[in-house]
N, C-alpha and C positions, 0 to 999 in steps of 0.2 A: 112324598116325603115322610120319614118316620116322625112320630111324635117325640119331642125331646126327651120326654121320661123313660122311653123304650131304650134310650141310649144308655141309661144311667147303670152303672155296674153295682154288683153286690156290696163290694168293699165300699161305695161310696154311701149308698144306703146305710151301712152297718156304722160308718164313721159319723154320719149325721144324727143317728139315734143316739149313739155314745156321747156326742157332744150336747145333745138336749138333755139326756138325764144327768149329765154332770152340772149343766147349767141350772137345772131345777133343783139338785141337791138330792136326787133320787138314789138311794143306796142300791148300787148294781155292781157286778163284776162281770168281766169277758171272760169267755172261754174261747181259747184258741185252739181250733179242732184242726187246724192246718198243719202243724207240728212244726219242727224245726228243721232248717235248710242244712243239709250236709253236703257241703261244696265238692267233695272229692268223688261222691257216688251220685251228685246231682238229683237228689230226690228230698222229700220231706219225711222226715220220720216222726210218727206219731207217738205220742206217750203210751207205754204199754197198759196203763191203768185207765185210758180214756175211755167211756162208755160211747158206743157207737151211736151217732146220731144226735150226741149232745147240743141242747141249744147254743146260740152264739151268746146270748146274755142272759144272765139269772138276775132279777130284780127281788129285793123282798121288801114288800109294802103292806102295812097293817098285819105283820104276822103270815103272810101268804107268800107263798114262791111263785113268781111269774117269769115264765120262760119266753125268751123272744127270739124267734128265728128269723133273720134278716134276709130277704130275697130281692132280686132286681125285680122289675115288672114282669118279667117273662119266667123268672126261676120257678122250679119246683122242687119239693120236698124229695129227697131220697128215700127207700124204703126204711132205713134205719132211723131217719128223721120221724118218719110216721110212727114208727113203733116207739120212739121216745116220747113224742106227743101222748100216744095212749097212755104210756106208763105214767106221764105227770098227772094227766088226767084224772087216772084210776086212783091215784095216790092224793086226790084232793088239791093239786096245783092247777095253775091256769096256764096256758100254751097259746101263744099267738104267732102266727105268720104276719111279719110286718114288712110292708114294701116301701114306707117313707114315715118321716115323723108323724105326720097325721093320724096313720093307723095306730101308733103308739098314744096319741091324746084321745084318739075314740075310744081306746080302752081304759081310758081314766088314770094312767099312768103318767 
């Protein structure tokens, strides 16, 4: 039988992290990288100015930008997400791949 955490979806992980940040009063904002549903075309339309691979959540803490990419227990980063991570780190920001609220706590957020 599969471990219960293995059944968790990325959206569940993201929702729990957002609830945690809100409850702690941490300044953050969510970047919706999915886009907007277009019912007649039956596709998600991404904003034209969205940087590919943008992290799910941006936190500002002590003057530092911290990017959080939420993934399910088995989720993997896309090549665009890996490039975004590299760009953030090269620019002096922090970037973390998080799979649960405990991962966020472990990073001191």
